MARTORNU-745022 format. One record per residue (C-alpha): residue number from 1; residue in three letters; chain; y, x negated, z negated. Coordinates in Angstrom, 2 decimals, padded with zeros to 5 digits. Layout:
! MARTORNU-745022
     k     r   c        c2        c1        c3
   NUM   ALA   A         Y         X         Z
...
***
This chain:
! MARTORNU-745022
     k     r   c        c2        c1        c3
     1   MET   A   -010.35   -003.18   -036.45
     2   ASP   A   -009.99   -006.49   -034.63
     3   VAL   A   -012.13   -007.26   -031.60
     4   ILE   A   -012.45   -010.61   -029.83
     5   VAL   A   -013.20   -011.17   -026.14
     6   GLU   A   -013.69   -014.48   -024.36
     7   THR   A   -011.81   -014.78   -021.07
     8   THR   A   -011.86   -017.58   -018.52
     9   LEU   A   -008.76   -019.01   -020.22
    10   GLY   A   -009.79   -018.61   -023.84
    11   LYS   A   -010.57   -016.07   -026.54
    12   VAL   A   -008.25   -013.15   -027.23
    13   ARG   A   -008.02   -010.78   -030.17
    14   GLY   A   -007.25   -007.08   -029.66
    15   ALA   A   -007.31   -004.07   -031.93
    16   THR   A   -009.63   -001.05   -031.89
    17   THR   A   -008.46    002.40   -032.99
    18   ASP   A   -010.51    005.59   -032.64
    19   GLY   A   -012.98    003.92   -030.30
    20   ILE   A   -010.46    002.41   -027.85
    21   SER   A   -009.80   -001.33   -027.89
    22   VAL   A   -006.34   -002.41   -026.76
    23   PHE   A   -005.36   -005.91   -025.67
    24   LYS   A   -001.64   -006.41   -025.12
    25   GLY   A    000.30   -009.14   -023.38
    26   LEU   A   -002.66   -011.00   -021.86
    27   ALA   A   -001.32   -013.87   -019.75
    28   TYR   A   -002.55   -014.00   -016.17
    29   GLY   A    000.11   -016.44   -014.95
    30   ALA   A    002.27   -019.25   -016.25
    31   ASP   A    005.96   -019.08   -017.10
    32   THR   A    007.90   -018.45   -013.87
    33   SER   A    011.16   -020.10   -014.91
    34   GLY   A    012.35   -023.57   -013.93
    35   ARG   A    010.30   -025.28   -011.26
    36   ASN   A    008.05   -022.21   -010.90
    37   ARG   A    010.96   -019.92   -010.02
    38   PHE   A    010.77   -018.22   -006.58
    39   ARG   A    007.30   -019.73   -006.08
    40   PRO   A    003.83   -018.13   -006.07
    41   PRO   A    002.31   -017.67   -009.52
    42   VAL   A    000.13   -020.35   -011.06
    43   LYS   A   -002.53   -019.88   -013.69
    44   PRO   A   -001.62   -020.47   -017.32
    45   GLU   A   -003.15   -023.37   -019.22
    46   PRO   A   -006.39   -022.57   -021.09
    47   TRP   A   -006.27   -022.54   -024.87
    48   THR   A   -008.60   -023.24   -027.76
    49   GLY   A   -009.18   -020.97   -030.69
    50   VAL   A   -008.34   -017.28   -030.62
    51   ARG   A   -005.03   -015.98   -029.22
    52   ASP   A   -003.70   -012.67   -030.55
    53   ALA   A   -003.21   -009.88   -028.01
    54   LEU   A   -001.66   -007.41   -030.42
    55   LEU   A    001.90   -007.14   -029.07
    56   PHE   A    003.18   -006.24   -025.62
    57   GLY   A    004.30   -009.25   -023.64
    58   ASP   A    007.70   -009.86   -022.12
    59   ARG   A    008.82   -007.79   -019.16
    60   SER   A    010.70   -009.24   -016.20
    61   PRO   A    014.44   -009.60   -016.85
    62   HIS   A    016.31   -006.41   -015.96
    63   PRO   A    019.81   -005.84   -014.65
    64   THR   A    022.32   -005.26   -017.40
    65   SER   A    023.52   -001.98   -015.92
    66   GLY   A    022.60    000.50   -013.21
    67   PRO   A    020.03    003.22   -012.51
    68   GLY   A    016.78    003.24   -014.43
    69   LEU   A    018.24    001.72   -017.60
    70   SER   A    018.62    004.85   -019.72
    71   GLU   A    015.54    004.16   -021.83
    72   PRO   A    015.53    001.30   -024.35
    73   PRO   A    012.97   -001.45   -023.65
    74   THR   A    009.74   -001.45   -025.61
    75   GLU   A    009.29   -005.19   -025.20
    76   PRO   A    011.44   -008.32   -024.86
    77   GLU   A    012.47   -009.83   -021.52
    78   SER   A    011.98   -013.30   -020.07
    79   GLU   A    010.75   -015.07   -016.98
    80   ASN   A    007.51   -015.70   -018.87
    81   CYS   A    006.48   -012.15   -017.95
    82   LEU   A    003.15   -012.50   -016.10
    83   CYS   A    001.05   -010.50   -018.52
    84   LEU   A   -001.05   -007.36   -018.57
    85   ASN   A   -002.45   -004.82   -021.01
    86   VAL   A   -006.03   -003.55   -021.20
    87   TRP   A   -007.37   -000.33   -022.75
    88   THR   A   -011.15   -000.08   -022.93
    89   PRO   A   -013.82    002.05   -024.65
    90   GLY   A   -016.18   -000.90   -025.00
    91   VAL   A   -016.29   -004.69   -024.83
    92   GLY   A   -019.29   -006.91   -024.25
    93   ASP   A   -021.68   -003.97   -023.91
    94   GLY   A   -022.81   -004.69   -020.36
    95   ARG   A   -021.38   -001.41   -019.07
    96   LYS   A   -019.68   -001.26   -015.67
    97   ARG   A   -016.83    001.17   -016.06
    98   PRO   A   -014.35    002.02   -013.30
    99   VAL   A   -011.11    000.07   -013.59
   100   LEU   A   -007.70    001.66   -012.95
   101   PHE   A   -004.95   -000.89   -012.32
   102   TRP   A   -001.46    000.59   -012.86
   103   CYS   A    001.60   -000.64   -010.96
   104   HIS   A    004.67    000.71   -012.78
   105   GLY   A    007.62    002.34   -011.08
   106   GLY   A    011.30    001.51   -011.24
   107   GLY   A    011.81    000.49   -007.65
   108   PHE   A    011.22   -003.24   -007.54
   109   THR   A    013.87   -003.95   -010.15
   110   VAL   A    013.10   -002.21   -013.47
   111   GLY   A    010.11   -000.99   -015.46
   112   SER   A    007.07   -002.47   -017.18
   113   GLY   A    003.42   -001.85   -017.93
   114   ALA   A    004.20   -000.90   -021.53
   115   GLU   A    005.95    002.42   -021.04
   116   PRO   A    004.61    005.04   -023.48
   117   ARG   A    003.99    007.72   -020.85
   118   SER   A    001.59    005.33   -019.08
   119   TYR   A   -000.34    004.12   -022.12
   120   GLY   A   -004.01    003.97   -021.16
   121   THR   A   -005.65    005.13   -024.41
   122   ASN   A   -006.30    008.76   -023.51
   123   LEU   A   -007.28    008.03   -019.92
   124   ALA   A   -009.74    005.35   -021.01
   125   ARG   A   -011.29    007.69   -023.56
   126   ARG   A   -011.44    010.72   -021.28
   127   GLY   A   -013.03    008.90   -018.35
   128   ASP   A   -015.00    006.12   -020.06
   129   ALA   A   -012.84    003.85   -017.92
   130   VAL   A   -010.90    000.61   -018.32
   131   ILE   A   -007.14    000.87   -017.78
   132   VAL   A   -004.99   -002.14   -016.88
   133   ALA   A   -001.18   -002.10   -016.70
   134   VAL   A    000.68   -005.11   -015.40
   135   ASN   A    004.06   -006.80   -015.76
   136   HIS   A    005.32   -008.94   -012.89
   137   ARG   A    008.52   -010.42   -011.49
   138   LEU   A    011.17   -007.91   -010.41
   139   GLY   A    014.55   -007.94   -008.69
   140   PRO   A    015.76   -011.34   -007.50
   141   PHE   A    013.07   -013.08   -009.54
   142   GLY   A    010.33   -011.40   -007.49
   143   TYR   A    011.84   -010.52   -004.11
   144   CYS   A    014.61   -012.99   -003.18
   145   TYR   A    013.74   -014.07    000.35
   146   LEU   A    014.68   -017.70    000.96
   147   GLY   A    012.29   -018.24    003.85
   148   GLN   A    015.04   -018.58    006.48
   149   LEU   A    017.42   -020.48    004.22
   150   ALA   A    015.45   -023.06    002.26
   151   ASN   A    013.85   -025.40    004.81
   152   GLU   A    010.32   -024.10    004.15
   153   GLU   A    010.64   -024.89    000.45
   154   TYR   A    010.14   -021.28   -000.62
   155   PRO   A    008.13   -019.54    002.14
   156   ALA   A    006.70   -016.86   -000.16
   157   SER   A    009.79   -016.20   -002.29
   158   GLY   A    010.49   -012.74   -000.84
   159   ASN   A    007.10   -011.52   -002.05
   160   VAL   A    006.26   -013.49   -005.17
   161   GLY   A    006.47   -010.26   -007.16
   162   GLN   A    003.64   -008.95   -004.99
   163   LEU   A    001.71   -012.20   -005.32
   164   ASP   A    001.97   -011.74   -009.09
   165   LEU   A    000.06   -008.46   -008.65
   166   VAL   A   -002.56   -010.31   -006.61
   167   ALA   A   -002.88   -012.88   -009.40
   168   ALA   A   -003.31   -010.07   -011.92
   169   LEU   A   -006.03   -008.51   -009.73
   170   GLU   A   -007.73   -011.92   -009.56
   171   TRP   A   -007.63   -011.99   -013.36
   172   VAL   A   -009.30   -008.57   -013.35
   173   ARG   A   -011.96   -009.81   -010.94
   174   ASP   A   -012.72   -012.80   -013.15
   175   ASN   A   -012.45   -011.21   -016.60
   176   ILE   A   -012.73   -007.44   -016.64
   177   ALA   A   -016.52   -007.43   -017.04
   178   ALA   A   -016.03   -008.92   -020.51
   179   PHE   A   -013.86   -005.89   -021.32
   180   GLY   A   -016.52   -003.42   -020.17
   181   GLY   A   -015.12   -002.91   -016.67
   182   ASP   A   -016.64   -003.21   -013.21
   183   PRO   A   -014.83   -005.80   -011.03
   184   GLY   A   -016.53   -004.17   -008.05
   185   ASN   A   -014.82   -000.82   -008.67
   186   VAL   A   -011.07   -001.27   -009.07
   187   THR   A   -008.52    001.42   -008.21
   188   ILE   A   -004.90    000.38   -007.78
   189   PHE   A   -002.41    003.17   -008.46
   190   GLY   A    001.30    003.44   -008.97
   191   GLU   A    004.27    005.80   -008.89
   192   SER   A    007.60    005.44   -007.05
   193   GLY   A    008.14    001.71   -006.57
   194   GLY   A    004.64    001.32   -007.96
   195   GLY   A    003.31    003.49   -005.13
   196   ALA   A    005.12    001.27   -002.63
   197   LYS   A    003.61   -001.78   -004.34
   198   VAL   A    000.18   -000.24   -003.76
   199   GLY   A    001.03    000.24   -000.08
   200   ALA   A    002.12   -003.37    000.23
   201   LEU   A   -001.06   -004.61   -001.46
   202   MET   A   -003.07   -002.68    001.10
   203   ALA   A   -001.41   -004.80    003.82
   204   MET   A   -001.70   -008.20    002.10
   205   PRO   A   -004.55   -010.48    003.23
   206   SER   A   -004.50   -012.22   -000.16
   207   ALA   A   -005.42   -008.92   -001.87
   208   VAL   A   -008.45   -008.15    000.29
   209   GLY   A   -011.57   -007.58   -001.81
   210   LEU   A   -009.69   -007.28   -005.09
   211   PHE   A   -009.53   -003.46   -005.12
   212   HIS   A   -011.64   -000.65   -003.74
   213   ARG   A   -009.54    002.52   -003.92
   214   ALA   A   -005.81    003.24   -003.89
   215   ILE   A   -003.44    005.97   -005.10
   216   MET   A    000.21    006.23   -004.05
   217   GLN   A    002.29    008.61   -006.17
   218   SER   A    005.76    009.43   -004.84
   219   GLY   A    006.16    006.05   -003.17
   220   PRO   A    004.88    005.95    000.41
   221   GLY   A    006.38    002.56    001.30
   222   LEU   A    005.71    002.54    005.05
   223   ARG   A    007.97   -000.44    005.75
   224   ALA   A    008.90   -003.68    004.06
   225   THR   A    012.38   -005.17    004.33
   226   GLU   A    013.07   -006.92    007.62
   227   PRO   A    013.61   -010.68    007.16
   228   GLU   A    017.13   -010.54    008.61
   229   ARG   A    018.26   -007.97    006.06
   230   ALA   A    016.43   -009.76    003.25
   231   THR   A    018.18   -012.98    004.24
   232   GLN   A    021.57   -011.27    004.07
   233   THR   A    020.78   -009.97    000.59
   234   ALA   A    019.72   -013.46   -000.51
   235   GLU   A    022.89   -014.97    000.93
   236   ARG   A    025.08   -012.54   -001.05
   237   PHE   A    023.14   -013.32   -004.19
   238   LEU   A    023.23   -017.11   -003.73
   239   LYS   A    026.96   -017.02   -003.02
   240   GLU   A    027.52   -015.32   -006.36
   241   LEU   A    025.10   -017.72   -008.04
   242   GLY   A    026.92   -020.70   -006.56
   243   VAL   A    023.74   -022.48   -005.54
   244   SER   A    022.44   -023.36   -002.08
   245   ALA   A    018.95   -022.27   -001.03
   246   THR   A    018.16   -025.91   -000.25
   247   ASP   A    019.17   -027.04   -003.73
   248   THR   A    015.78   -026.80   -005.42
   249   GLN   A    017.08   -028.55   -008.52
   250   GLY   A    019.93   -026.08   -008.82
   251   LEU   A    017.67   -023.07   -008.30
   252   SER   A    015.35   -024.41   -010.99
   253   SER   A    018.04   -025.23   -013.54
   254   VAL   A    020.24   -022.12   -013.50
   255   THR   A    019.58   -019.84   -016.43
   256   THR   A    018.09   -016.37   -016.44
   257   ALA   A    021.43   -015.02   -017.61
   258   GLN   A    023.22   -016.66   -014.68
   259   ILE   A    020.78   -015.06   -012.24
   260   LEU   A    021.28   -011.62   -013.79
   261   ALA   A    025.06   -012.02   -013.71
   262   ALA   A    025.02   -013.11   -010.06
   263   ASN   A    022.75   -010.19   -009.19
   264   ALA   A    025.15   -007.77   -010.90
   265   ARG   A    028.06   -009.10   -008.85
   266   ALA   A    026.11   -009.10   -005.57
   267   ASN   A    024.52   -005.71   -006.20
   268   PRO   A    026.86   -003.60   -008.36
   269   ASP   A    024.44   -000.67   -008.64
   270   GLY   A    021.79   -002.96   -010.10
   271   ARG   A    019.05   -002.13   -007.60
   272   LEU   A    020.24   -002.77   -004.07
   273   GLY   A    018.22   -004.95   -001.74
   274   TRP   A    015.17   -006.17   -003.66
   275   ALA   A    011.82   -005.15   -002.18
   276   PRO   A    008.81   -006.72   -000.43
   277   VAL   A    009.70   -008.54    002.77
   278   PHE   A    007.97   -008.45    006.15
   279   ASP   A    007.90   -012.24    006.18
   280   GLY   A    004.94   -012.85    008.52
   281   TYR   A    003.41   -014.94    005.75
   282   VAL   A    002.49   -012.95    002.64
   283   LEU   A    003.08   -009.69    004.52
   284   PRO   A    002.10   -010.28    008.16
   285   ASN   A    002.86   -006.64    009.03
   286   HIS   A    004.74   -003.68    007.65
   287   PRO   A    002.43   -001.80    005.24
   288   PHE   A    002.03    001.43    007.27
   289   GLU   A    004.29    000.94    010.30
   290   PRO   A    003.45    001.52    013.11
   291   VAL   A   -000.14    002.03    011.94
   292   ALA   A   -002.15    001.83    008.73
   293   PRO   A   -003.24   -001.72    007.83
   294   ALA   A   -006.60   -002.61    009.35
   295   ILE   A   -007.52   -004.90    006.47
   296   SER   A   -007.74   -001.91    004.09
   297   ALA   A   -009.24    000.60    006.52
   298   ASN   A   -012.29    001.08    004.29
   299   ILE   A   -010.24    001.78    001.14
   300   PRO   A   -010.13    005.52    000.21
   301   LEU   A   -006.57    006.66   -000.44
   302   MET   A   -005.02    009.46   -002.46
   303   ILE   A   -001.33    010.16   -001.87
   304   GLY   A    001.20    012.81   -002.85
   305   THR   A    004.59    013.73   -004.25
   306   THR   A    006.23    016.14   -006.62
   307   LYS   A    007.73    019.34   -005.25
   308   ASP   A    011.32    018.49   -006.15
   309   GLU   A    011.57    014.70   -006.02
   310   ALA   A    015.30    014.70   -005.38
   311   THR   A    016.54    016.67   -008.38
   312   GLY   A    016.55    013.76   -010.80
   313   PHE   A    018.46    011.61   -008.35
   314   LEU   A    021.03    014.21   -007.28
   315   MET   A    021.78    016.31   -010.35
   316   GLY   A    024.26    013.70   -011.47
   317   ASP   A    026.37    014.61   -008.45
   318   PRO   A    028.43    017.65   -009.51
   319   ALA   A    029.22    018.59   -005.90
   320   VAL   A    025.53    019.31   -005.27
   321   ARG   A    025.65    022.32   -007.58
   322   THR   A    028.33    024.09   -005.53
   323   LEU   A    027.23    023.32   -001.97
   324   ASP   A    028.06    025.78    000.78
   325   GLU   A    026.63    025.83    004.29
   326   ALA   A    029.35    023.58    005.67
   327   ALA   A    028.78    020.96    002.99
   328   LEU   A    025.03    021.21    003.51
   329   HIS   A    025.52    020.57    007.22
   330   THR   A    027.72    017.55    006.51
   331   ARG   A    025.16    015.97    004.17
   332   VAL   A    022.17    016.59    006.42
   333   GLU   A    024.00    015.39    009.51
   334   VAL   A    024.15    011.89    008.01
   335   PHE   A    020.46    011.38    008.79
   336   ALA   A    019.57    014.27    011.12
   337   LYS   A    022.36    013.68    013.62
   338   GLU   A    021.99    016.02    016.62
   339   ARG   A    018.91    017.63    015.03
   340   THR   A    020.89    018.96    012.05
   341   ASP   A    021.15    022.60    013.09
   342   ALA   A    017.48    022.87    014.03
   343   LEU   A    016.35    021.18    010.82
   344   ILE   A    018.46    023.41    008.56
   345   ALA   A    017.34    026.51    010.47
   346   ALA   A    013.69    025.59    009.90
   347   TYR   A    014.29    025.27    006.15
   348   HIS   A    016.18    028.56    005.98
   349   HIS   A    013.29    030.27    007.77
   350   THR   A    010.67    028.71    005.48
   351   TYR   A    012.68    029.22    002.26
   352   PRO   A    014.80    032.35    002.97
   353   HIS   A    015.70    033.25   -000.60
   354   VAL   A    016.76    029.94   -002.15
   355   SER   A    020.31    028.80   -002.83
   356   VAL   A    022.06    026.27   -000.64
   357   THR   A    021.76    023.73   -003.46
   358   ASP   A    018.02    024.26   -003.78
   359   LEU   A    017.63    024.12   -000.01
   360   TYR   A    019.39    020.77    000.06
   361   MET   A    017.20    019.50   -002.78
   362   THR   A    014.12    020.43   -000.76
   363   ILE   A    015.42    018.75    002.38
   364   ALA   A    016.35    015.62    000.40
   365   THR   A    012.92    015.59   -001.26
   366   ASP   A    011.21    015.71    002.11
   367   GLN   A    013.44    013.02    003.54
   368   MET   A    013.00    010.84    000.47
   369   MET   A    009.25    011.12   -000.14
   370   ARG   A    007.16    013.92    001.33
   371   ILE   A    007.52    013.39    005.09
   372   ASN   A    006.74    009.68    004.87
   373   SER   A    003.81    010.43    002.56
   374   ILE   A    002.44    012.76    005.23
   375   THR   A    002.95    009.99    007.78
   376   VAL   A    000.95    007.58    005.61
   377   ALA   A   -001.85    010.15    005.37
   378   GLU   A   -001.85    010.70    009.13
   379   ARG   A   -001.97    006.99    009.88
   380   LYS   A   -004.71    006.45    007.31
   381   TYR   A   -006.75    009.27    008.85
   382   ALA   A   -006.27    007.79    012.33
   383   GLN   A   -008.38    004.80    011.32
   384   HIS   A   -011.44    007.09    011.04
   385   ALA   A   -012.79    004.91    008.27
   386   ALA   A   -012.17    005.86    004.61
   387   PRO   A   -010.91    009.33    003.62
   388   VAL   A   -007.40    010.20    002.51
   389   PHE   A   -006.55    013.00    000.06
   390   MET   A   -003.12    014.67   -000.20
   391   TYR   A   -001.63    016.42   -003.25
   392   LEU   A    001.61    018.15   -004.29
   393   PHE   A    002.63    018.42   -007.94
   394   THR   A    004.41    021.76   -008.38
   395   TRP   A    004.77    022.41   -012.14
   396   GLU   A    008.40    022.64   -013.27
   397   THR   A    009.67    021.16   -016.53
   398   PRO   A    011.84    023.29   -018.81
   399   ALA   A    013.82    020.18   -019.78
   400   PHE   A    017.56    020.18   -019.04
   401   ASN   A    017.50    023.97   -018.76
   402   GLY   A    015.07    023.79   -015.89
   403   LEU   A    017.47    021.96   -013.57
   404   LEU   A    015.00    019.17   -012.84
   405   LYS   A    012.22    021.51   -011.69
   406   SER   A    009.28    019.38   -010.47
   407   CYS   A    011.21    016.12   -010.38
   408   HIS   A    010.37    012.54   -009.56
   409   ALA   A    007.95    010.89   -012.03
   410   LEU   A    007.17    014.19   -013.77
   411   GLU   A    003.45    013.88   -013.02
   412   ILE   A    002.96    010.57   -014.88
   413   PRO   A    002.20    011.98   -018.37
   414   PHE   A   -000.24    014.43   -016.77
   415   VAL   A   -002.07    011.71   -014.87
   416   PHE   A   -002.33    009.57   -018.01
   417   ASP   A   -003.00    012.55   -020.30
   418   THR   A   -000.04    011.46   -022.44
   419   VAL   A    001.68    014.84   -022.78
   420   GLU   A    002.54    014.13   -026.41
   421   GLN   A    004.37    010.92   -025.52
   422   GLY   A    006.13    012.78   -022.70
   423   SER   A    007.06    015.87   -024.69
   424   ASP   A    010.79    015.07   -024.53
   425   PHE   A    010.47    015.25   -020.75
   426   ILE   A    007.95    018.06   -020.29
   427   GLY   A    008.09    020.14   -023.47
   428   ASP   A    005.08    021.21   -025.51
   429   SER   A    003.72    024.25   -023.67
   430   PRO   A   -000.08    024.71   -024.01
   431   GLU   A   -000.35    024.78   -020.21
   432   CYS   A    000.59    021.10   -020.15
   433   THR   A   -002.73    020.23   -021.75
   434   THR   A   -004.66    022.05   -019.01
   435   ILE   A   -002.65    020.45   -016.22
   436   ALA   A   -003.17    017.02   -017.79
   437   GLU   A   -006.90    017.63   -017.99
   438   ASN   A   -007.11    018.62   -014.34
   439   MET   A   -004.98    015.76   -013.04
   440   SER   A   -006.40    012.97   -015.18
   441   GLU   A   -009.96    014.06   -014.43
   442   ALA   A   -009.23    014.18   -010.69
   443   TRP   A   -007.77    010.67   -010.81
   444   LEU   A   -010.74    009.43   -012.82
   445   SER   A   -013.21    011.04   -010.42
   446   PHE   A   -011.50    009.35   -007.50
   447   ALA   A   -011.67    006.03   -009.34
   448   ARG   A   -015.39    006.48   -010.00
   449   ASP   A   -016.59    007.37   -006.51
   450   GLY   A   -013.65    007.87   -004.14
   451   VAL   A   -013.67    011.68   -004.26
   452   PRO   A   -011.17    013.55   -006.52
   453   SER   A   -013.38    016.33   -007.84
   454   TYR   A   -013.41    018.11   -011.20
   455   ARG   A   -014.79    021.40   -012.42
   456   GLY   A   -011.31    022.62   -013.33
   457   ILE   A   -010.01    022.44   -009.77
   458   PRO   A   -011.25    023.83   -006.44
   459   THR   A   -013.05    021.64   -003.93
   460   TRP   A   -010.50    019.17   -002.59
   461   PRO   A   -011.12    018.47    001.12
   462   ALA   A   -010.02    015.23    002.72
   463   TYR   A   -006.79    015.35    004.72
   464   THR   A   -007.06    015.77    008.47
   465   PRO   A   -004.39    016.60    011.09
   466   GLU   A   -006.28    019.82    011.83
   467   THR   A   -006.18    021.33    008.34
   468   ARG   A   -003.73    019.12    006.39
   469   ALA   A   -005.45    020.20    003.16
   470   THR   A   -003.18    019.61    000.17
   471   MET   A   -004.13    020.13   -003.48
   472   PHE   A   -001.38    021.86   -005.45
   473   PHE   A   -001.31    020.82   -009.12
   474   GLY   A    000.48    023.35   -011.30
   475   THR   A   -000.36    025.94   -013.92
   476   GLU   A   -003.17    026.77   -011.52
   477   CYS   A   -004.68    024.42   -008.95
   478   HIS   A   -005.33    025.49   -005.39
   479   VAL   A   -005.60    024.01   -001.91
   480   VAL   A   -003.00    024.87    000.74
   481   ASN   A   -003.45    023.93    004.38
   482   ASP   A   -000.34    022.44    006.00
   483   PRO   A    002.21    023.52    003.37
   484   GLY   A    005.67    023.83    004.87
   485   GLY   A    004.24    023.32    008.34
   486   GLU   A    007.34    024.59    010.13
   487   VAL   A    009.67    022.14    008.40
   488   ARG   A    007.15    019.34    008.82
   489   GLN   A    007.23    019.92    012.56
   490   ALA   A    011.03    020.03    012.52
   491   TRP   A    011.02    016.39    011.46
   492   ASP   A    008.87    015.31    014.43
   493   GLY   A    010.62    012.72    016.55
   494   MET   A    013.30    012.03    013.94
   495   THR   A    013.89    008.68    012.29
   496   VAL   A    013.47    008.63    008.52
   497   TYR   A    014.44    005.37    006.79
   498   GLY   A    014.02    003.48    010.04
   499   ILE   A    010.68    005.05    010.94
   500   ARG   A    010.39    007.26    014.00
   501   LEU   A    008.03    010.12    013.22
   502   ALA   A    005.44    011.11    015.80
***
């Protein structure tokens, strides 16, 4: 059944199935090609009549090869990609439902808001909530920092992908009431790069007042890219593109294909270098370094990781499967330096019966995600303003003969209650339905009132340095105080991704 909603730009037509209305590809910004390239988003032109919102809109152009490209796209690509999707149980009924605003993962280079495992239908129905998923500029289109190269012509270019998210949140503020949502109760949440996008939004003055709660899943994002490094990345890219940063006509006239080809030559792995930039303009500070951002002190935060984040990234390395102690030492020494022996000893003591390979996976997981997530929680708590809640997802997938365990991104179909869409990744065990119920309800509860509570899980205390309460989501849910405390302490004083831990 068709359903029509009037937005500030014009009327849009969605489709209703089984009580959930879906609006796809709603434009919140104009085409970002040509003169609009590398510049902050601008609003699209209003329209007359009724515009169909029945198909997903374009996603940002992706690299032609590299990590994250194993799944075929579900929508076309173009620089006219500033669009979002809305799932809602009711339109025009005067209800004020909580709004959950999803920032997709994929680093800052791949992904979209139309991935089946993050469809909002089941979450909207389960929680009587409105779900929004957004597309925005990625890779060089969204994060090419020209601020030190372009004579002030492009001061925001290193963060226009983030400004797209702000524009989408402004669209939510101005329009979501017509879709049955409450613009005064918006939760931003995201996984991996999406979690880091959430962290950056929490530090952006332009985003203040546009959201009221935040969830960071496996993407702590303490720091943005330093301008010097971002400038070097831009210089490599522009050299391959054959255009000067001061040549605004040239930057406007090159094609999308030329940009993608130059990016592939400058960044052979398809992902290197593109991320939000500490530019002193859009991002006046690092998101959570050295402290949590004061401008979002009153925003409740939920943050966590999966138990085995690193498996999906490292299982493609055959040498990982046959590690011995010497090889383990060599790999850990790269980042632990003189602390290597003490760090490995702490892990052996905490996990005495695991293989060397599994021990390395745990160390890599902590280095990659968990330790910095704990640091975010500690710095959020130190503000003594809004609460922070910590979780660990522990359920292991049987996929790939169990090699992935509780890998990166595994929690997404449980959060969205899309276990059927994720069955190729998680299987079809009946326990998946229970885990999805517990996780999606906890996320919905947090979105409603800032406290992740649900009858299917124990009381979830806020995180404090005294207890370090952490909710474990698995076949059964339970709270553990300071899980892996010995190894956590072994990281104290070390530098992880440029951040010195207290």
